[in-house]
C-alpha positions, 0 to 999 in steps of 0.5 A: 543832753538832748535825746537822739531823734525819734518818731512819736506816736500816741495811740488811743486804744490798746490795740493801736498801741500793740500794732505800733509796738509790733511795727517798731520791733526792737526799735520801739519803746513804750512811754508810760509816766516817763520817770525812768525812760525820759532820763535814759533818753536824755543821756542817750543810754537808749536811742529808739526809733519810735516812742509809743506814748500810752498817755491817751489810752483812757481805759488804762487809767481806770480803777474799778472794784470787781467784787473780789479784787481792786482792778488798777489800770496800768497807766493810773498814776501813783497819786491817783491810786494813793487817793483812791478810797477803794484801794485804801479800804481793801488794799491798804498796803498799796496806799501806805507804800505809794505814800513813800514813793519819791515826792509829790511831783514824781507821784503825779507823773509816774504810773503804777504799771510803768514802775512795775514793768521797769522791775527795779528791785529798789522800787517800792511797789513790787514788794507790796504787789507780792505781799498782796498776791496781785496778778497782772493782765498782759495784752499781746498781739491779736487780742490775746491776753494772759494773767501772771501772778506776782510770784512769776511777774518779776523775772530778774533785774529790770526784767518782768514777764511782759514780752517785747511785743506785749503791754501790761494793762491791769493790776488785779489786787485781791481784797484784804479788807480789815488787814493792817498794813505798813511800809517801812522804808530805810533811806539816808536821804529823803526821797532816795531809792530804798536801801532796804524796805519792808511791806507788811500786811496782817490780819489779827483776830483777838490779839493773835496774828491769823495771817501775814504777808511780808514783801522785801524791797532791794534784798535781791535782783527782784522783790521777794516774799519773806515766807519763813517770817509769814509762817512763823507769825501765824498763831503768834500774839501781836507782841514785840517779843513774838514778832521780833522772834519771827523777824529774825528769819527775814533775810533767809534766802535773800541775796542783797547787793553791796554798794556805797549805801551798805554791804550785803550783811548790813542789808540783811540786818536791816531787813530783820529790824525793818520787818519787826517794825513793819509787822508791829505797825501793821498789827497795831493798825489791824487791832 
């Protein structure tokens, strides 16, 4: 189908984009990589009067090291972040996760910020952002900015903390230098949305897990942290038996969907299996 007619603007600064967004009000839509918005427009599931393209705002594509964190511009593409050496060194879980996002064509067009604001619980990046304790810088009208932790960023199904008159500008990822990382994703068809996936990053000292972070994909209306598993892993040897025992609690507190790919109980079982695999792989990398 052909989208309904709309006005198109391509600002070159965040301030210009926010002004355009305020002027459009409820009739405006922000275009990042377009991997979610463009299909919706083509099918006329949404017909905005104005589309605000962020692609010309250079500052939103930057990736920098500020000492304690890696700062990723919201318009950096999946591929750009995937290939960044500082991300690979200090936030390996993000690198491992991005390698599993769709296919090369999507990774070259899709943006990390766009995917996070879209807040699809089956999307890959949210679980990694949670596990890495990332925070999100959101710009509002009048030059105001606020920083939201990942634990508060994902509000509900397809709903994030970014307001209708705001823009996500940066993702700040605390350094996890030396931590092992792995993203274990279960799909029936290559490049499909995750039926269930687990993002795990661990720090191992002398064969013992000193710290662990585990994020779950598609196990509820938002990405989730498997905090019970994280606590159970600390102080345990990085062995199959110990990790298997801790992973039993992976589905605790989750509310996975039931659909053609599997019911809720099936997904809960998958979560325990994939958590064991992800943690063991991450621990092996850390060792």
